[in-house]
N, C-alpha and C positions, 0 to 999 in steps of 0.2 A: 955058517953055511960051508959045506964042503966044496972043494974045488970043482968036482963034477957038476954039482948043482949050479954053481955060478956060471959055468960054461954053458950049461943048458939054458939058464935064464937069459944070458946074453944072446944066445942064438935065437931064442923066441922073440926077444925084444927087437932084434934085428929084422926078423921076419915081419913083425908088426909095423916097424917103421917103413920097411920096403913096401908093404901092402898099402899102408896109409899114403905113402908117396905115390904109389900107382893109382890109388883112388883119387887123390887130389889131382893128379895129373889128368885123369879122365874128365873131371868136372871142368877143369880149365880148358881142356880140349873141347868139351861140349859147349862151353860158353863162347869159345873162340868160333866154333862152328855157327852157333846161333847168331853171333854178331856178324859173322860173315854173310849169313843168309839175310839178316836184318828184316825179317818178316814177323808179322804178328803171330803166325803159327809157330815159327821157330822159337820165339821168345816164350810163347805159351808152353810149348813142349819142354823147353829147358826148365821153366819154373816148376812144371809138374815133376820132371825127372830129378831135379836137384833142389828140392825144397829147403835143404839146409845150406845151400851154397851161399856164398857171400854176394853172388850176383843176382839173387832172386828178386830183390826189390827193383834193381835196375832192369831186370828182364821184364818184370810186370809193367814198369813205367814205359819201357820201350814198346811193349805189346799195346798198351793204352794209346800211345802216340800213333803207332801204325794203324790201329783200328780207327782212330779218329780221322787220320789222313784219308783213309779209304772212304769212310762214311761221309766226311765233309766234301770230298772230291765228287762223290756221286750226288750228294745233297738230296737224297731220296728218303722217304719216310721209312721203308723197310730197313735200309742200312742205318739210318739214324736211330731207329728203335732198337736194332740189333746191337749197336754200340752201347746204348744205355742198358740193355739187358745184360751185356757182358761186363760193362763198367758202370754200375749204378752210382758209384762214388768216384768215378774216374776224374782225371784232371780236366777233361773236356765235357763232363756231364752237363754243366750249366750251358755251355755252348750248344750241346746237342739238344737240350730241352728248348732252348731259344729257337734253334733251327726247326725243330718239330713244331713248336708253337706257330712259327711263321708259315710253315708248310700247311698246317691245318687251317690257319686263318685264311690263306690264299684260296684253299679249296672251298671253305665255307663261303668266302666272299664271292668266289666265282659261281657257286651254286645259287647264292642269294635267296635261300629259303629259310623259313623259320626253323625247320627241322635241322638243317645243317649248321646253322648258327647256334642253335641250342646245343647240338652235339659238341660243337667246338667249346662252348662254355662249360659243358659237363666235363669234357676232357681236360680243359685248361681253365679252371675256375679263377685262378690268379694269373692267367696268362697276360702277356703284354697287350693283347688286343681284346681281352675280356670286357673291359668297360665299353669299348666301341661296339663289340658284338651285342652286348645287352641293349645299347641304344638302338642299334639297327633292328634287333628283334622287336623292340617296342614300336619302332617306326613301321615295321611290317604288320604288326597286329593293328596299329592305328589305321594303316592304309587299307587293311582288310575290313575293318569296321566301317570305314568311310565308303568303301566299295559296296559293302553289304547294305549300308544305309538304313538298317533296322534298329529298333530299340534293343533287341537281343544282342546284336552285333556290338553296339556301343557299350552296353552293359557288360558284355564279355571282356571288352578291353579294360573297362574300369575295374572289373573283378581281378584281372591279371595285374593291373597297375593302379591300385587305389591312390597312389601318390604320384602317378605318372605325369609326363610333360603335357599330355593332351587331355587330361581329365576334365579341365574346364571346358574345352571344346566338345568333349564327348557328352558331358552333361548338358551343354547348350544344344547339341545336336539332338539328344533325347527329347529335350524340351520342344525343339522345333518340329520333330517328327510327331510328337503327341499333339502339338497344336495344329499341324497340317491335317492330322486325322480328325481332330475335333471340327475343324473348319469344313472338311469334306463332308462330314456327317451333318453338320450345321443343325444340331438339336441341343436343347437346354441340357439334356442328359449327358451328351458328349462333352459339352463345355464344363459341366459339373464334374465329370470324370477327370478331365484335364486338371481342374483346380485341386481335386483330391490328390492326384499324383504329383502335381507341380504347384503346391501352394504358394511358392515364392518364384514361380517361373516368370520368364520375360514377358509372357503373354497373359499373365494373370488378370491385368486390368482389361485387356481385350476380351478375355473369356467372361469376366464378370459383366462387362457391357453387352456381350453377345447373349448371355442368359437373360439379361434385363430386356433386351430388344425382342427376343423370341417370346418371352412370357407376356410382354406388352402386346405383341402381335396376337397371341392367343386371346388376351382379354378383349382386344378390339374385334377380333373375329367372332368371339362369343357374343359380344354386344349386350351382356346382361350385367345386372348389379353383382351377382355372384362371381362372374368372371373377373370383374374389375376389383372386387374385394379380395379374390384369390391373388391377384397380382400384388395388391398392397400388402397382403400377408406374407407372400414369398419375397417381395422386394420392398421392404419398409424404407429403404434409402434409395430406391430406384430413380432413374432419371425422369420417369413419367408419372411419378406419384401424384403431382398436382393435376396432371391431365386425367389420371384415373379418378381422383376425387371429383373433378369437374364432370367427368362422364357419368359417375354415379348420381351426382346432382341432376344432370340433364335427363338421365333415364327415369329417375324417380319423378321428376317434374313432368316429363312426357306422359308417364303412366297416370299421374293425377289429372292432367289435362284430358287425356283420352277417356278417363272414366266419366268426365263431363258432369260431375256432381259437386255441390258445395262441400259435402262431407269429405269427399276424396281430397279436395284441395285444402280444406281445413286440417285434415290429418297430416298432409304434407307439411304444412306450416308448423304444426306442433312438433313433428319429427325433425324438421330442418329449420329451426328458428333463425339461423344466421345464413340461410341460403341466399345465393345471388338472385334467386327468382322470388324472393320474399315480396317485393313490391308488385311484381307481375302477378303473384299468387293472390294478393289482396285485390288487385284489379279484376282478376278472373272471378273471384268470389263475388265481387260487386256485380259483374256482368251476368253471372249465372243467376243471382238473386233478382236482378232486373228482368232477365228473360222470363223467369218464373212469375214475376209480378205482372209483366205485360200479358203473359199467357192467361193468368187468372183474371186480370182486367178489372178487379173490384176495388172500391175505395179502401176496403180493409186491407187488401193486398198491398196497395201503395203505402198505406200507413205502416204496415209491417216492414216494408222495405226501408222507410225512413227510420224506424226504430232500430233496425239491424244495421243499417248503413248510414249513420248520421252525417258522414263525410263522403258519401258515395258520389260517383260521377254523375248520377242521374237524379240527384236530390232536387234540383230545380224543376225538372220535368215531373217528378213524383209529386211535389207540392202543387204544381199546376193541375195535375190530374186529380189530386185529392180535392182541391178547391172546385174544380169542374164537377166532380161527383157530388160534393156537398151542395153546390148550387143547383144541380139537376134534381137532387133529392128535395131541396126546398121548393123548387118549381113544381115538382110532381105532387108534393104534399099541399102546396099552395095554402099555407096557414100561417097566422102570425107567429106561432111557436117555431115553425120551420124556418121562416125568414130570420127570426131572432137567433135561432141556433146557428144559421149561416153567419150572421154578423158577429156572434160571439167567437166562432171558430176562425173567422177571417175578418177582423176589424178593419184591415187595410186591403181587403180583397178586391179583385177586379170588378166584382159585381155588387159592391157595397151600396152604390147609389141606387141600383135597381132593387136591391133588397130593402133598403129603407123606404123607397117609394111604395113597394108592394106591402111592406109592413104598415105604412101610413094609410094605405087604401083600406085596411081593416079597422080604421078609426083608432088606431093605436095612438098613444100620446106623441106629441110632436117632439122629436129629439131636441134636447137643450132648451126647451121652452119653459116659460114660467106662467102657469095658469093663475088668474087673479079672480077673486070673488069675495063672498061674505059668509059669515056664520048666521045661523038662525037668530042670534042675538044682535046681529048688525056689525060685528067686528070684521075687520078686513082679513082675507086669507090669500096667501101666496104659496102655490105648489110648484116646486122646481124639479124638472125632469133632467136626467143626465144626458150626455151628448149623443148616446146611441139610442135613446128612447126606451131603455129596458129597465130603468129603476128610478125611483123618486129619491132625491138626495136631501130634501128639506121641505118642511111645511111651517110657514110663519103665520101666527095668529096675532091680531091686534094691530092698531094703527093710530094715526092722528085723529083729532076731533073733526067733526063735520064743519065747524066754523068757530069764530071767536066766542069764548064764554061757554062753549058747549063741550062737555066731557066726552071723551072717546068711549064708545060702547064697550061694555065688558064682554069677555069671552064666555065666562061661566061664573055663576054665583052659587055658593054652597052655604050650608048652615054655619060654616066657620069663616070662609074666606071668599074674596072676589078676585078673579083672575083677569087682569087687564091686557097682558100680552105675554107671548111665549113663542119660542121657536123649537121645533122638534127636528134635530139633525140626525143624520145617519145615512144608511143606504138600504132601501127596501126594494127588492126585485118586483117588477110588475108581472102578475100572472099571465101566462101565455093564453089561457082560455078565457078567464073572466076579467082580465085586465085590471085586477085588484091589487092593492098593496096594503101593508101595515107597517107603520113606522113608529117605533117606540124609543123613548129616551128617558133615562133616569138622571136626576140632578138635584139642584137646590133652587129655590125661588126666594127672592128678596121680599121682605115685608116693607110696605110703604108707610104704614101707620105706626110701626114700632121697629126698633133696631133688630137686626138679625135676619135669619132666613130659615126656611123649612124645607125638609126633604120632600120631593115631589116626583111623580112619574106621569108622563104624558103619553098617550097612545092615539095616533091618528090613523083612521081607516079610510080607504077610499077606493074608487074604481073609475076608469076612463070609459067614456062612451059618447059618441056623437059630438066630439069636439069639446066635451065638458068633463070635469072631474067632480064627483059627488062623494060625500062621506060623512063621518062623524069624528068628534074628538072627545076624549075623556081625560079628566085630570084626577089623579089619585094621590092622596097624601099618605106617604109611606107609614108615618108614625101615628096618623090619625085617620084610620079608615072610615070613621063616621062622618068625616068632612069631605069625602069624595064627591065629585060632581056627577051629574047624570050626563049621558051622551048628548053632545051638542052637534047638530047637523051643520053642514057647510056645502057650498056650491062654488065652483070656480070655472072660468071660461078660458079657452085657449086664446092666445093673442092673435 
């Protein structure tokens, strides 16, 4: 480099140094001035004017401090927000945010409305008072629901706060409101609606009982079998099920009684075999049949009553009336057959002595008597009549000799045998009209002149008249018909 060039370089360098010094001197002067003013605006202007200065950071820090001093001194939202807008990352940003949070909380708290509290939470979701604000908002919604007192109001609260502090109370309140509505309506439908909406509600048992009582009231008011059966169908476990069954029994029984016929009562017994009215039904059947019997008034009617009601209440009277009828019939007929018929029907009847006397008046055999007489061959005869005079029970032939050394008369003599004595036993009814009887007996007869016996059949015929019995007897030899005897006549006298 030539000397001229060096001189020129030195001169230029000197100028640069002088200029730089002048420039640096100005920045220092500006900083000194800003420090002297010590205001936010001065520091801000310095930082803008001298961005490369060594005092920029300090200028910004001092601006931040002065802005915070002003904002905190006024402690008003516009200033606090202005500070944060100017210094979002300033040294006092946290303090500013806390101050704003407190200011907004106090405003929301003073307003005391859901809207202001929710606005606070929206603006400060993580604010110092956000949890308290949320609790107060829930309290306000709950208070609103309670003031409204409607299902919609309580449900709105539960919708907002499904896990809220007052959910249990809200659900209980809904239950109470629905129950109050059901009670005010007081119908089975209303109680049923309550149970559908509140199947596990506090008043479920009361609702179930209310339905039961109302449906029982309907059954009672209806007063019919269908109404009570409807109750049993709708309330199989109802409190009045036994009363309902008893009412059905009573209504059914009353209908059978009102019908007033044996058929109706018998049908009731068939349909209700275990009814509490079963005994009364049997008595009713007995009474109805007795009433019909009395109305008919005939002996046949009383006999029918006895056949149908062998253990009836009126059996004694029925038997008495039957006997009276039979006795009157015997007196009206006034014949041996009629009196005998009465005695057969009523052997211990009240009129038995009169019947026997009347029967005897017709020269009937004497009851229980033994008629004694002889055969045409001279043999003794005994005819025994039964106790009521209606049958011959035995006829004895033969007897002792008339005296010492005299043989007893024979009864019958045939080509083969001689019959000395025999007895014909049995029971032969005496004819009502002809007073006749026939007594036959088959057996064996011992032989006196030789050992052994022979088969024989004896048949005694007779009839009663005028205090006597007359007839014949025949002896037939079963294995030797050629030895049969001819009829032997006999006569016997009443004692």
